[in-house]
C-alpha positions as a Markdown table, in Angstrom:
| # | Residue | x | y | z |
|---|---|---|---|---|
| 1 | Met | -78.8 | 237.3 | 45.2 |
| 2 | Met | -76.0 | 235.7 | 43.2 |
| 3 | Lys | -74.8 | 232.2 | 43.8 |
| 4 | Pro | -71.5 | 231.0 | 42.5 |
| 5 | Lys | -71.3 | 227.9 | 40.3 |
| 6 | Ser | -68.9 | 226.0 | 42.5 |
| 7 | Tyr | -68.4 | 223.0 | 40.2 |
| 8 | Lys | -67.5 | 225.3 | 37.3 |
| 9 | Ile | -65.0 | 227.2 | 39.5 |
| 10 | Val | -63.4 | 224.0 | 40.6 |
| 11 | Glu | -63.3 | 222.7 | 37.1 |
| 12 | Met | -61.5 | 225.8 | 35.9 |
| 13 | Ala | -59.0 | 225.8 | 38.7 |
| 14 | Val | -58.2 | 222.1 | 38.2 |
| 15 | Asp | -57.8 | 222.6 | 34.4 |
| 16 | Gln | -55.5 | 225.6 | 35.0 |
| 17 | Gly | -53.5 | 223.6 | 37.6 |
| 18 | Ile | -53.0 | 220.7 | 35.3 |
| 19 | Gly | -51.8 | 223.0 | 32.5 |
| 20 | Phe | -49.4 | 224.9 | 34.7 |
| 21 | Gly | -48.2 | 221.7 | 36.5 |
| 22 | Leu | -47.4 | 220.0 | 33.2 |
| 23 | Asn | -45.5 | 223.0 | 32.0 |
| 24 | Arg | -43.6 | 223.3 | 35.2 |
| 25 | Ala | -42.7 | 219.5 | 35.2 |
| 26 | Phe | -41.2 | 219.8 | 31.8 |
| 27 | Lys | -39.6 | 223.2 | 32.3 |
| 28 | His | -36.1 | 221.9 | 33.2 |
| 29 | Thr | -36.1 | 218.4 | 31.7 |
| 30 | Asp | -37.5 | 216.7 | 28.6 |
| 31 | Glu | -38.3 | 213.5 | 30.6 |
| 32 | Pro | -39.6 | 214.1 | 34.1 |
| 33 | Thr | -40.4 | 211.1 | 36.2 |
| 34 | Arg | -44.0 | 210.2 | 36.9 |
| 35 | Glu | -43.5 | 211.4 | 40.5 |
| 36 | Gln | -42.2 | 214.8 | 39.3 |
| 37 | Ile | -45.2 | 215.3 | 37.0 |
| 38 | His | -47.6 | 214.2 | 39.8 |
| 39 | Ala | -46.0 | 216.6 | 42.3 |
| 40 | Glu | -46.0 | 219.6 | 40.1 |
| 41 | Val | -49.6 | 219.0 | 38.8 |
| 42 | Glu | -50.8 | 218.5 | 42.4 |
| 43 | Arg | -49.0 | 221.6 | 43.6 |
| 44 | Glu | -50.4 | 223.8 | 40.8 |
| 45 | Ile | -54.0 | 222.5 | 41.2 |
| 46 | Met | -53.9 | 223.3 | 44.9 |
| 47 | Leu | -52.4 | 226.8 | 44.2 |
| 48 | Ala | -55.1 | 227.4 | 41.6 |
| 49 | Leu | -57.9 | 226.3 | 44.0 |
| 50 | Ser | -56.5 | 228.5 | 46.7 |
| 51 | Glu | -57.1 | 231.5 | 44.4 |
| 52 | Tyr | -60.8 | 230.8 | 44.6 |
| 53 | Phe | -61.3 | 229.2 | 48.0 |
| 54 | Glu | -60.0 | 229.6 | 51.5 |
| 55 | Phe | -58.8 | 226.5 | 53.3 |
| 56 | Asp | -58.7 | 226.0 | 57.0 |
| 57 | Ile | -55.3 | 224.4 | 56.7 |
| 58 | Pro | -52.1 | 226.2 | 55.6 |
| 59 | Leu | -51.2 | 226.0 | 52.0 |
| 60 | Leu | -47.6 | 225.2 | 53.0 |
| 61 | Ile | -48.8 | 221.6 | 53.3 |
| 62 | Tyr | -49.3 | 221.5 | 49.5 |
| 63 | Asn | -46.3 | 223.6 | 48.7 |
| 64 | Pro | -43.2 | 221.5 | 49.6 |
């Protein structure tokens, strides 16, 4: 029987989400606000996590 390493999966998804979120925050502006950076990083982390895990709540909550 195989058992996934949940911590490693979450770590990879969060790291990927941070990278994508930062890139997205700086995509159309050289100086995004703290709120813009936070929103994009949060959005991308949740999207990355949803690639590996199913949530009981709709992803639309995290995708404004």
